[in-house]
Biopython code that builds the backbone (N, CA, C, O; Angstrom):
import numpy as np
from Bio.PDB.StructureBuilder import StructureBuilder

atoms = [
    (1, "MET", "N", (-8.738, 50.594, -87.708)),
    (1, "MET", "CA", (-8.227, 49.297, -87.267)),
    (1, "MET", "C", (-7.976, 49.396, -85.768)),
    (1, "MET", "O", (-7.282, 50.285, -85.276)),
    (2, "SER", "N", (-8.554, 48.474, -85.095)),
    (2, "SER", "CA", (-8.408, 48.451, -83.629)),
    (2, "SER", "C", (-7.400, 47.349, -83.272)),
    (2, "SER", "O", (-7.334, 46.305, -83.921)),
    (3, "ILE", "N", (-6.645, 47.609, -82.252)),
    (3, "ILE", "CA", (-5.672, 46.612, -81.741)),
    (3, "ILE", "C", (-6.312, 45.986, -80.514)),
    (3, "ILE", "O", (-6.590, 46.652, -79.517)),
    (4, "ASN", "N", (-6.539, 44.665, -80.624)),
    (4, "ASN", "CA", (-7.140, 43.998, -79.490)),
    (4, "ASN", "C", (-6.072, 43.524, -78.494)),
    (4, "ASN", "O", (-4.873, 43.604, -78.760)),
    (5, "ALA", "N", (-6.530, 43.041, -77.368)),
    (5, "ALA", "CA", (-5.599, 42.662, -76.303)),
    (5, "ALA", "C", (-4.719, 41.460, -76.690)),
    (5, "ALA", "O", (-3.576, 41.375, -76.240)),
    (6, "THR", "N", (-5.212, 40.561, -77.485)),
    (6, "THR", "CA", (-4.434, 39.418, -77.908)),
    (6, "THR", "C", (-3.251, 39.857, -78.734)),
    (6, "THR", "O", (-2.121, 39.426, -78.503)),
    (7, "LEU", "N", (-3.518, 40.726, -79.709)),
    (7, "LEU", "CA", (-2.412, 41.229, -80.546)),
    (7, "LEU", "C", (-1.374, 41.984, -79.719)),
    (7, "LEU", "O", (-0.166, 41.812, -79.881)),
    (8, "LEU", "N", (-1.883, 42.805, -78.850)),
    (8, "LEU", "CA", (-0.970, 43.612, -77.961)),
    (8, "LEU", "C", (-0.147, 42.672, -77.090)),
    (8, "LEU", "O", (1.049, 42.899, -76.909)),
    (9, "GLY", "N", (-0.747, 41.644, -76.557)),
    (9, "GLY", "CA", (0.021, 40.666, -75.733)),
    (9, "GLY", "C", (1.075, 39.916, -76.543)),
    (9, "GLY", "O", (2.186, 39.683, -76.068)),
    (10, "GLN", "N", (0.727, 39.557, -77.725)),
    (10, "GLN", "CA", (1.714, 38.882, -78.646)),
    (10, "GLN", "C", (2.830, 39.795, -78.991)),
    (10, "GLN", "O", (3.985, 39.370, -79.012)),
    (11, "LEU", "N", (2.547, 41.016, -79.260)),
    (11, "LEU", "CA", (3.630, 41.979, -79.578)),
    (11, "LEU", "C", (4.533, 42.205, -78.375)),
    (11, "LEU", "O", (5.744, 42.371, -78.523)),
    (12, "PHE", "N", (3.940, 42.212, -77.179)),
    (12, "PHE", "CA", (4.698, 42.400, -75.968)),
    (12, "PHE", "C", (5.637, 41.194, -75.719)),
    (12, "PHE", "O", (6.786, 41.379, -75.319)),
    (13, "ILE", "N", (5.159, 40.006, -75.950)),
    (13, "ILE", "CA", (6.010, 38.784, -75.803)),
    (13, "ILE", "C", (7.129, 38.801, -76.828)),
    (13, "ILE", "O", (8.261, 38.444, -76.499)),
    (14, "VAL", "N", (6.855, 39.198, -78.033)),
    (14, "VAL", "CA", (7.906, 39.286, -79.052)),
    (14, "VAL", "C", (8.925, 40.329, -78.640)),
    (14, "VAL", "O", (10.126, 40.109, -78.800)),
    (15, "TRP", "N", (8.475, 41.461, -78.113)),
    (15, "TRP", "CA", (9.403, 42.514, -77.628)),
    (15, "TRP", "C", (10.278, 41.990, -76.496)),
    (15, "TRP", "O", (11.473, 42.283, -76.457)),
    (16, "LEU", "N", (9.698, 41.211, -75.565)),
    (16, "LEU", "CA", (10.487, 40.655, -74.472)),
    (16, "LEU", "C", (11.642, 39.756, -75.000)),
    (16, "LEU", "O", (12.786, 39.847, -74.554)),
    (17, "VAL", "N", (11.288, 38.903, -75.953)),
    (17, "VAL", "CA", (12.277, 37.942, -76.473)),
    (17, "VAL", "C", (13.370, 38.676, -77.213)),
    (17, "VAL", "O", (14.552, 38.437, -76.963)),
    (18, "ILE", "N", (12.995, 39.584, -78.138)),
    (18, "ILE", "CA", (13.970, 40.245, -78.973)),
    (18, "ILE", "C", (14.870, 41.166, -78.123)),
    (18, "ILE", "O", (16.087, 41.181, -78.308)),
    (19, "SER", "N", (14.277, 41.926, -77.199)),
    (19, "SER", "CA", (15.137, 42.833, -76.434)),
    (19, "SER", "C", (16.023, 42.069, -75.439)),
    (19, "SER", "O", (17.134, 42.513, -75.147)),
    (20, "THR", "N", (15.558, 40.945, -74.922)),
    (20, "THR", "CA", (16.401, 40.138, -74.005)),
    (20, "THR", "C", (17.584, 39.530, -74.801)),
    (20, "THR", "O", (18.707, 39.495, -74.299)),
    (21, "ILE", "N", (17.337, 39.060, -76.016)),
    (21, "ILE", "CA", (18.384, 38.522, -76.806)),
    (21, "ILE", "C", (19.464, 39.576, -77.139)),
    (21, "ILE", "O", (20.662, 39.302, -77.063)),
    (22, "ILE", "N", (19.007, 40.784, -77.509)),
    (22, "ILE", "CA", (19.934, 41.826, -77.839)),
    (22, "ILE", "C", (20.730, 42.247, -76.584)),
    (22, "ILE", "O", (21.933, 42.493, -76.672)),
    (23, "ILE", "N", (20.080, 42.328, -75.453)),
    (23, "ILE", "CA", (20.781, 42.662, -74.220)),
    (23, "ILE", "C", (21.774, 41.581, -73.855)),
    (23, "ILE", "O", (22.877, 41.892, -73.406)),
    (24, "ALA", "N", (21.414, 40.313, -74.035)),
    (24, "ALA", "CA", (22.320, 39.217, -73.715)),
    (24, "ALA", "C", (23.568, 39.229, -74.597)),
    (24, "ALA", "O", (24.672, 38.976, -74.113)),
    (25, "ILE", "N", (23.401, 39.515, -75.859)),
    (25, "ILE", "CA", (24.546, 39.583, -76.802)),
    (25, "ILE", "C", (25.475, 40.716, -76.352)),
    (25, "ILE", "O", (26.690, 40.541, -76.264)),
    (26, "LEU", "N", (24.870, 41.897, -76.065)),
    (26, "LEU", "CA", (25.685, 43.032, -75.660)),
    (26, "LEU", "C", (26.325, 42.779, -74.311)),
    (26, "LEU", "O", (27.480, 43.157, -74.115)),
    (27, "ALA", "N", (25.633, 42.159, -73.374)),
    (27, "ALA", "CA", (26.190, 41.905, -72.043)),
    (27, "ALA", "C", (27.362, 40.936, -72.122)),
    (27, "ALA", "O", (28.334, 41.064, -71.378)),
    (28, "LYS", "N", (27.267, 39.998, -72.998)),
    (28, "LYS", "CA", (28.364, 39.032, -73.124)),
    (28, "LYS", "C", (29.690, 39.705, -73.596)),
    (28, "LYS", "O", (30.790, 39.335, -73.185)),
    (29, "ARG", "N", (29.515, 40.688, -74.462)),
    (29, "ARG", "CA", (30.709, 41.408, -74.973)),
    (29, "ARG", "C", (31.173, 42.517, -74.064)),
    (29, "ARG", "O", (32.358, 42.850, -74.055)),
    (30, "LYS", "N", (30.290, 43.086, -73.316)),
    (30, "LYS", "CA", (30.619, 44.353, -72.667)),
    (30, "LYS", "C", (30.772, 44.296, -71.127)),
    (30, "LYS", "O", (31.262, 45.252, -70.526)),
    (31, "THR", "N", (30.363, 43.205, -70.500)),
    (31, "THR", "CA", (30.400, 43.158, -69.049)),
    (31, "THR", "C", (31.119, 41.833, -68.596)),
    (31, "THR", "O", (31.310, 40.894, -69.367)),
    (32, "GLN", "N", (31.489, 41.843, -67.311)),
    (32, "GLN", "CA", (32.132, 40.648, -66.766)),
    (32, "GLN", "C", (31.085, 39.746, -66.099)),
    (32, "GLN", "O", (31.406, 38.608, -65.757)),
    (33, "THR", "N", (29.861, 40.207, -65.905)),
    (33, "THR", "CA", (28.771, 39.413, -65.330)),
    (33, "THR", "C", (27.581, 39.435, -66.311)),
    (33, "THR", "O", (26.568, 40.089, -66.063)),
    (34, "PRO", "N", (27.728, 38.716, -67.412)),
    (34, "PRO", "CA", (26.674, 38.756, -68.433)),
    (34, "PRO", "C", (25.336, 38.154, -68.007)),
    (34, "PRO", "O", (24.276, 38.597, -68.450)),
    (35, "ILE", "N", (25.395, 37.133, -67.137)),
    (35, "ILE", "CA", (24.088, 36.508, -66.737)),
    (35, "ILE", "C", (23.286, 37.468, -65.901)),
    (35, "ILE", "O", (22.076, 37.595, -66.089)),
    (36, "MET", "N", (23.954, 38.164, -64.956)),
    (36, "MET", "CA", (23.223, 39.084, -64.110)),
    (36, "MET", "C", (22.680, 40.284, -64.907)),
    (36, "MET", "O", (21.570, 40.755, -64.661)),
    (37, "VAL", "N", (23.474, 40.758, -65.848)),
    (37, "VAL", "CA", (23.023, 41.857, -66.673)),
    (37, "VAL", "C", (21.855, 41.438, -67.603)),
    (37, "VAL", "O", (20.957, 42.238, -67.867)),
    (38, "THR", "N", (21.877, 40.207, -68.085)),
    (38, "THR", "CA", (20.778, 39.707, -68.904)),
    (38, "THR", "C", (19.515, 39.570, -68.102)),
    (38, "THR", "O", (18.443, 39.921, -68.593)),
    (39, "VAL", "N", (19.596, 39.076, -66.890)),
    (39, "VAL", "CA", (18.418, 38.974, -66.020)),
    (39, "VAL", "C", (17.846, 40.375, -65.749)),
    (39, "VAL", "O", (16.638, 40.598, -65.829)),
    (40, "ILE", "N", (18.732, 41.289, -65.435)),
    (40, "ILE", "CA", (18.256, 42.700, -65.167)),
    (40, "ILE", "C", (17.637, 43.271, -66.440)),
    (40, "ILE", "O", (16.637, 43.986, -66.381)),
    (41, "GLY", "N", (18.235, 42.954, -67.600)),
    (41, "GLY", "CA", (17.681, 43.387, -68.864)),
    (41, "GLY", "C", (16.316, 42.782, -69.180)),
    (41, "GLY", "O", (15.450, 43.451, -69.744)),
    (42, "PHE", "N", (16.127, 41.513, -68.815)),
    (42, "PHE", "CA", (14.855, 40.890, -68.993)),
    (42, "PHE", "C", (13.788, 41.558, -68.163)),
    (42, "PHE", "O", (12.673, 41.794, -68.627)),
    (43, "ILE", "N", (14.147, 41.866, -66.909)),
    (43, "ILE", "CA", (13.168, 42.580, -66.006)),
    (43, "ILE", "C", (12.923, 43.964, -66.592)),
    (43, "ILE", "O", (11.781, 44.422, -66.630)),
    (44, "ALA", "N", (13.963, 44.629, -67.043)),
    (44, "ALA", "CA", (13.794, 45.992, -67.623)),
    (44, "ALA", "C", (12.954, 45.954, -68.893)),
    (44, "ALA", "O", (12.334, 46.961, -69.234)),
    (45, "SER", "N", (12.910, 44.833, -69.606)),
    (45, "SER", "CA", (12.136, 44.711, -70.826)),
    (45, "SER", "C", (10.626, 44.838, -70.622)),
    (45, "SER", "O", (9.884, 45.073, -71.576)),
    (46, "PHE", "N", (10.178, 44.683, -69.378)),
    (46, "PHE", "CA", (8.739, 44.846, -69.140)),
    (46, "PHE", "C", (8.328, 46.322, -69.234)),
    (46, "PHE", "O", (7.146, 46.636, -69.369)),
    (47, "ILE", "N", (9.328, 47.232, -69.160)),
    (47, "ILE", "CA", (9.068, 48.659, -69.372)),
    (47, "ILE", "C", (9.989, 49.000, -70.585)),
    (47, "ILE", "O", (11.197, 49.160, -70.412)),
    (48, "PRO", "N", (9.426, 49.106, -71.776)),
    (48, "PRO", "CA", (10.283, 49.243, -72.968)),
    (48, "PRO", "C", (11.282, 50.383, -72.970)),
    (48, "PRO", "O", (12.377, 50.235, -73.512)),
    (49, "ILE", "N", (10.945, 51.485, -72.395)),
    (49, "ILE", "CA", (11.897, 52.616, -72.388)),
    (49, "ILE", "C", (13.129, 52.272, -71.550)),
    (49, "ILE", "O", (14.226, 52.744, -71.850)),
    (50, "LEU", "N", (12.964, 51.456, -70.502)),
    (50, "LEU", "CA", (14.111, 51.072, -69.714)),
    (50, "LEU", "C", (14.989, 50.110, -70.499)),
    (50, "LEU", "O", (16.213, 50.221, -70.439)),
    (51, "SER", "N", (14.411, 49.178, -71.223)),
    (51, "SER", "CA", (15.234, 48.231, -71.981)),
    (51, "SER", "C", (15.913, 48.941, -73.165)),
    (51, "SER", "O", (17.044, 48.597, -73.510)),
    (52, "ILE", "N", (15.285, 49.867, -73.759)),
    (52, "ILE", "CA", (15.939, 50.673, -74.826)),
    (52, "ILE", "C", (17.085, 51.433, -74.253)),
    (52, "ILE", "O", (18.151, 51.475, -74.867)),
    (53, "GLY", "N", (16.920, 52.050, -73.085)),
    (53, "GLY", "CA", (18.015, 52.756, -72.442)),
    (53, "GLY", "C", (19.161, 51.830, -72.060)),
    (53, "GLY", "O", (20.334, 52.197, -72.137)),
    (54, "MET", "N", (18.792, 50.615, -71.643)),
    (54, "MET", "CA", (19.859, 49.676, -71.285)),
    (54, "MET", "C", (20.611, 49.214, -72.518)),
    (54, "MET", "O", (21.829, 49.049, -72.468)),
    (55, "MET", "N", (19.923, 49.003, -73.608)),
    (55, "MET", "CA", (20.577, 48.643, -74.858)),
    (55, "MET", "C", (21.512, 49.747, -75.327)),
    (55, "MET", "O", (22.622, 49.465, -75.779)),
    (56, "ILE", "N", (21.069, 51.025, -75.225)),
    (56, "ILE", "CA", (21.932, 52.110, -75.603)),
    (56, "ILE", "C", (23.157, 52.209, -74.731)),
    (56, "ILE", "O", (24.265, 52.441, -75.214)),
    (57, "PHE", "N", (22.945, 52.027, -73.411)),
    (57, "PHE", "CA", (24.050, 52.085, -72.466)),
    (57, "PHE", "C", (25.084, 50.969, -72.763)),
    (57, "PHE", "O", (26.287, 51.231, -72.766)),
    (58, "LEU", "N", (24.623, 49.746, -73.008)),
    (58, "LEU", "CA", (25.535, 48.679, -73.279)),
    (58, "LEU", "C", (26.203, 48.839, -74.659)),
    (58, "LEU", "O", (27.363, 48.461, -74.823)),
    (59, "ALA", "N", (25.523, 49.365, -75.598)),
    (59, "ALA", "CA", (26.125, 49.587, -76.938)),
    (59, "ALA", "C", (27.243, 50.649, -76.866)),
    (59, "ALA", "O", (28.246, 50.547, -77.572)),
    (60, "LEU", "N", (27.063, 51.647, -76.022)),
    (60, "LEU", "CA", (28.085, 52.689, -75.909)),
    (60, "LEU", "C", (29.264, 52.332, -74.975)),
    (60, "LEU", "O", (30.317, 52.970, -75.001)),
    (61, "LYS", "N", (29.052, 51.319, -74.176)),
    (61, "LYS", "CA", (30.081, 50.901, -73.223)),
    (61, "LYS", "C", (31.226, 50.225, -73.984)),
    (61, "LYS", "O", (31.006, 49.543, -74.985)),
    (62, "ASN", "N", (32.463, 50.430, -73.485)),
    (62, "ASN", "CA", (33.599, 49.792, -74.115)),
    (62, "ASN", "C", (33.610, 48.289, -73.900)),
    (62, "ASN", "O", (33.141, 47.795, -72.875)),
    (63, "ASP", "N", (34.160, 47.552, -74.892)),
    (63, "ASP", "CA", (34.272, 46.099, -74.760)),
    (63, "ASP", "C", (35.279, 45.772, -73.632)),
    (63, "ASP", "O", (36.200, 46.536, -73.344)),
    (64, "ILE", "N", (35.054, 44.608, -73.016)),
    (64, "ILE", "CA", (36.000, 44.202, -71.977)),
    (64, "ILE", "C", (37.231, 43.584, -72.629)),
    (64, "ILE", "O", (37.162, 43.036, -73.729)),
    (65, "LYS", "N", (38.334, 43.682, -71.944)),
    (65, "LYS", "CA", (39.568, 43.091, -72.478)),
    (65, "LYS", "C", (39.611, 41.613, -72.067)),
    (65, "LYS", "O", (39.478, 41.284, -70.888)),
    (66, "VAL", "N", (39.792, 40.757, -73.023)),
    (66, "VAL", "CA", (39.889, 39.344, -72.777)),
    (66, "VAL", "C", (41.350, 38.907, -72.811)),
    (66, "VAL", "O", (42.042, 39.115, -73.809)),
    (67, "THR", "N", (41.814, 38.308, -71.729)),
    (67, "THR", "CA", (43.200, 37.850, -71.692)),
    (67, "THR", "C", (43.208, 36.371, -71.924)),
    (67, "THR", "O", (42.345, 35.644, -71.433)),
    (68, "ASP", "N", (44.197, 35.921, -72.682)),
    (68, "ASP", "CA", (44.305, 34.487, -73.022)),
    (68, "ASP", "C", (45.334, 33.875, -72.068)),
    (68, "ASP", "O", (46.532, 34.119, -72.211)),
    (69, "ASN", "N", (44.879, 33.094, -71.110)),
    (69, "ASN", "CA", (45.757, 32.452, -70.164)),
    (69, "ASN", "C", (46.093, 30.999, -70.535)),
    (69, "ASN", "O", (46.594, 30.240, -69.705)),
    (70, "ASN", "N", (45.820, 30.635, -71.751)),
    (70, "ASN", "CA", (46.027, 29.241, -72.188)),
    (70, "ASN", "C", (47.358, 29.080, -72.947)),
    (70, "ASN", "O", (47.457, 28.242, -73.843)),
    (71, "THR", "N", (48.360, 29.862, -72.599)),
    (71, "THR", "CA", (49.637, 29.769, -73.295)),
    (71, "THR", "C", (50.447, 28.616, -72.664)),
    (71, "THR", "O", (50.325, 28.328, -71.473)),
    (72, "ALA", "N", (51.244, 27.993, -73.472)),
    (72, "ALA", "CA", (52.070, 26.870, -73.002)),
    (72, "ALA", "C", (53.267, 27.420, -72.174)),
    (72, "ALA", "O", (54.046, 28.239, -72.661)),
    (73, "ALA", "N", (53.382, 26.965, -70.967)),
    (73, "ALA", "CA", (54.476, 27.436, -70.102)),
    (73, "ALA", "C", (55.778, 26.678, -70.407)),
    (73, "ALA", "O", (56.866, 27.255, -70.426)),
    (74, "SER", "N", (55.634, 25.426, -70.634)),
    (74, "SER", "CA", (56.829, 24.615, -70.960)),
    (74, "SER", "C", (56.565, 23.726, -72.168)),
    (74, "SER", "O", (55.450, 23.238, -72.351)),
    (75, "VAL", "N", (57.554, 23.522, -72.966)),
    (75, "VAL", "CA", (57.355, 22.721, -74.169)),
    (75, "VAL", "C", (58.066, 21.402, -74.064)),
    (75, "VAL", "O", (58.008, 20.594, -74.991)),
]
sb = StructureBuilder()
sb.init_structure("model")
sb.init_model(0)
sb.init_chain("A")
sb.init_seg("    ")
for serial, (resi, resn, name, xyz) in enumerate(atoms, 1):
    if name == "N":
        sb.init_residue(resn, " ", resi, " ")
    sb.init_atom(name, np.array(xyz, "f"), 0.0, 1.0, " ", f" {name:<3s}", serial, name[0])
structure = sb.get_structure()
């Protein structure tokens, strides 16, 4: 079975979408600048080993602490 260029291109596009979505989800939970990290992750997805490394790094990173500033000061 030979893999032609069309199939390889389609697999690459699917990889870009899936890896960017995973990186975006992790970036939202783990960083304070999720848009910038997602864009960097999208660019890194063009080289699969870089995006896999980025996913591993984000998965191992601690979650950010979210503070709730919407408390009522006066009733």
